[in-house]
C-alpha positions in Angstrom: 63.7 203.8 -21.9 63.8 201.7 -25.0 60.9 199.6 -26.4 62.2 196.4 -24.7 62.1 198.1 -21.3 58.6 199.4 -21.9 57.3 195.9 -22.8 59.1 194.4 -19.8 57.5 196.7 -17.3 54.1 196.5 -18.9 54.0 192.7 -19.1 55.5 192.1 -15.6 53.0 194.5 -14.1 50.1 192.8 -16.0 51.1 189.3 -15.0 51.5 190.3 -11.4 48.3 192.2 -11.1 46.0 190.5 -13.6 47.5 187.1 -14.3 45.8 183.7 -13.7 47.4 181.0 -11.5 48.0 177.7 -13.1 46.9 174.4 -11.6 48.7 171.1 -11.4 51.9 172.4 -13.1 54.2 170.1 -14.9 57.5 171.9 -13.9 59.1 171.4 -10.5 62.0 173.1 -8.7 65.1 171.1 -7.9 63.8 170.3 -4.5 60.7 168.7 -6.0 58.3 171.5 -5.1 55.7 172.2 -7.9 56.6 175.4 -9.8 53.4 177.4 -9.8 53.2 180.5 -12.0 51.0 183.4 -12.8 50.4 183.9 -16.6 48.7 186.0 -19.2 47.9 184.8 -22.7 48.4 186.0 -26.3 51.1 188.5 -25.7 52.5 190.3 -28.8 55.7 192.4 -29.0 56.9 194.1 -32.2 60.3 195.6 -33.0 61.5 197.3 -36.1 65.1 196.2 -36.4 65.6 198.6 -39.4 64.9 201.4 -37.0 67.3 200.0 -34.3 64.5 198.7 -32.1 66.3 195.8 -30.6 64.7 193.5 -28.0 67.4 194.0 -25.4 66.2 195.6 -22.2 68.5 197.8 -20.1 66.7 196.8 -16.8 68.8 193.6 -16.5 71.4 191.8 -18.4 70.6 189.3 -21.2 72.7 186.3 -22.1 73.1 187.4 -25.8 76.1 185.4 -26.8 75.0 182.1 -25.3 71.5 182.7 -26.9 73.1 183.1 -30.3 75.2 180.0 -29.8 72.0 178.1 -29.0 70.6 179.2 -32.4 73.7 178.0 -34.1 73.3 174.6 -32.3 69.7 174.3 -33.4 69.7 175.7 -37.0 73.3 175.1 -38.1 74.4 172.0 -36.3 70.9 170.6 -36.4 71.4 168.3 -33.5 69.9 167.6 -30.0 73.3 166.4 -28.7 74.2 167.9 -25.4 77.8 167.0 -26.0 77.8 169.4 -29.0 75.9 172.0 -27.0 78.5 171.9 -24.2 81.4 172.1 -26.7 79.7 175.4 -27.9 79.4 176.8 -24.4 75.7 176.0 -23.9 75.0 174.3 -20.6 71.5 175.3 -19.7 69.9 172.3 -21.5 71.6 169.7 -19.3 68.6 169.6 -17.0 66.5 168.2 -19.9 68.9 165.3 -20.7 66.6 162.3 -21.5 69.3 159.8 -20.5 71.3 159.5 -23.7 73.0 162.9 -23.5 70.4 164.4 -25.9 67.2 166.3 -25.4 65.4 163.8 -27.7 64.0 164.3 -31.1 63.5 168.0 -30.5 64.7 171.4 -31.9 67.8 170.9 -34.0 67.1 167.2 -34.5 63.7 168.0 -36.0 65.2 170.8 -38.1 67.7 168.4 -39.6 65.3 165.5 -40.0 62.9 167.5 -42.3 65.5 169.8 -43.9 63.6 172.8 -42.6 66.4 175.3 -42.7 67.3 174.5 -46.3 63.7 174.6 -47.3 63.3 178.0 -45.8 66.4 179.6 -47.3 65.7 178.0 -50.7 62.1 179.2 -50.7 63.0 182.8 -49.6 65.5 183.1 -52.5 63.4 181.4 -55.3 60.0 182.8 -54.4 60.5 185.6 -51.9 57.0 187.0 -51.9 55.3 183.7 -51.1 53.2 183.6 -48.0 54.3 180.0 -47.2 57.7 180.6 -45.6 57.2 178.7 -42.3 59.3 176.5 -40.1 57.5 174.5 -37.5 59.2 172.2 -35.0 56.0 171.0 -33.3 56.0 167.6 -35.1 53.8 165.1 -33.3 55.7 162.1 -34.7 58.9 163.5 -33.2 57.2 164.2 -29.9 56.0 160.6 -29.7 59.4 159.2 -30.8 61.3 160.2 -27.7 60.6 161.7 -24.3 61.8 165.3 -23.7 60.6 168.8 -23.3 58.1 169.9 -26.0 59.5 172.8 -28.0 58.6 176.2 -26.6 59.8 178.5 -29.4 58.4 176.2 -32.0 57.5 178.2 -35.1 58.8 181.0 -37.3 56.9 182.8 -40.1 58.9 184.8 -42.7 57.8 187.5 -45.2 59.7 189.5 -47.8 58.6 193.0 -48.9 60.0 195.7 -51.0 61.2 199.1 -49.6 62.4 201.1 -52.5 64.7 198.8 -54.4 65.6 196.7 -51.3 64.0 193.4 -50.3 63.3 193.4 -46.6 62.9 190.3 -44.5 60.3 190.3 -41.6 60.0 187.4 -39.2 57.5 186.4 -36.5 58.5 184.0 -33.7 55.6 182.0 -32.1 56.0 180.3 -28.6 53.5 178.1 -26.9 55.0 179.0 -23.5 57.6 181.5 -22.2 59.3 181.9 -18.8 59.4 185.7 -18.9 62.2 186.4 -16.5 64.6 183.5 -17.4 64.2 183.1 -21.1 62.1 185.7 -22.9 64.6 188.3 -24.0 67.2 185.6 -24.7 64.7 184.0 -27.1 63.9 187.4 -28.8 67.4 188.5 -29.5 68.6 185.0 -30.5 65.9 184.9 -33.1 66.8 188.4 -34.3 70.3 187.0 -34.8 68.8 184.1 -36.9 66.8 186.6 -38.9 70.0 188.6 -39.6 71.9 185.5 -40.8 69.1 184.4 -43.1 68.7 188.0 -44.5 72.5 188.3 -45.1 72.5 184.9 -46.8 69.7 185.9 -49.1 71.0 189.4 -49.8 68.0 191.1 -48.0 67.7 193.8 -45.4 66.4 193.1 -41.9 62.9 194.5 -41.2 60.5 193.8 -38.4 60.8 191.1 -35.7 57.6 190.2 -33.9 57.0 187.7 -31.0 53.8 186.0 -30.1 53.6 184.1 -26.8 50.5 182.1 -26.0 51.3 181.6 -22.3 53.7 184.2 -20.8 54.4 183.4 -17.1 56.4 184.3 -14.0 57.1 181.5 -11.5 56.2 182.0 -7.8 59.8 181.9 -6.7 60.6 184.7 -9.2 58.2 187.3 -7.8 61.0 189.1 -5.9 63.0 189.3 -9.1 60.0 190.7 -11.0 59.6 193.4 -8.4 63.3 194.3 -8.5 63.2 194.6 -12.3 60.2 197.0 -12.6 61.7 199.2 -9.8 65.1 199.6 -11.5 66.0 202.7 -13.5 66.4 202.0 -17.2 69.3 203.4 -19.2 68.0 206.4 -21.2 70.6 206.7 -24.0 73.0 204.6 -26.1 70.6 201.7 -26.3 72.0 198.2 -26.7 72.1 196.5 -30.1 73.8 193.8 -32.1 75.4 193.8 -35.6 76.2 191.0 -38.0 79.4 192.3 -39.6 80.2 189.8 -42.4 78.5 188.5 -45.5 78.6 184.7 -45.5 76.8 181.6 -46.3 74.3 180.9 -43.5 76.1 177.7 -42.4 79.5 179.6 -42.1 78.5 182.1 -39.5 80.0 181.9 -36.0 79.5 183.8 -32.8 82.5 185.9 -33.8 80.5 187.5 -36.7 78.3 189.2 -34.2 79.2 192.5 -32.4 77.3 193.5 -29.3 77.2 197.2 -28.3 76.2 199.3 -25.3 75.7 196.5 -22.8 78.5 197.3 -20.4 76.3 199.4 -18.1 73.5 196.9 -17.9 73.6 195.2 -14.5 72.5 191.8 -13.3 69.6 191.6 -10.9 70.3 190.5 -7.3 67.2 188.3 -6.8 67.8 184.6 -7.5 66.0 182.9 -10.5 65.6 179.3 -9.5 65.1 177.0 -12.6 61.8 175.2 -13.0 62.2 172.0 -15.0 
């Protein structure tokens, strides 16, 4: 099994056997029932993309293309407009519509307001070995400005190092909260895609991708799905991966520039995953 499968089994098992129950949860299911979850804290996963360690499990399918489109919506389009998201084929944010067909001053809107993407790329190219390459979307003035879901994947930290004559770009994604079965591996691979685009723009190689989640949880109505996943047989060869095939300006990349390999044999799970919002 690949590294993603190992992490998946290890973390599901730990959540189910050792996790704490939350109290007075904010999320609810569509029928109004509180969405309770079991969780563990301070979970770290590390992948070396230069060694083909991609965060794509074989135990279940991952919505890779839609995840990458979401990254383009946030970091290229820099908007929180749900109309734009739907035009790009992203529909899962509709449940967080604040009433004006946006998700509020969140994610892409914050990126654009503060010019965070341009600051990052400019800094990586002008002063690559700085220890200050950070994008943070958890801006309290924005959170107060409008209602809406607080950012979950809210911060990235970037570092450049030399390997021989090559500059190599490493990136860490930090999340305050992560729904392990619904979103976790979508978040991982979409941020690897972001890392790839930034590296190509800067002329760097892609190095390590790391993911820190403060609260990693499984909702009570997802326990059957969790059991199904850890009891599945992983694929033991020809592991899935993605490739960015063209050299472009960051803002010119599209979903067509990504090629996805070895996912045809990865199956969906049978158990339902009811959304908690």
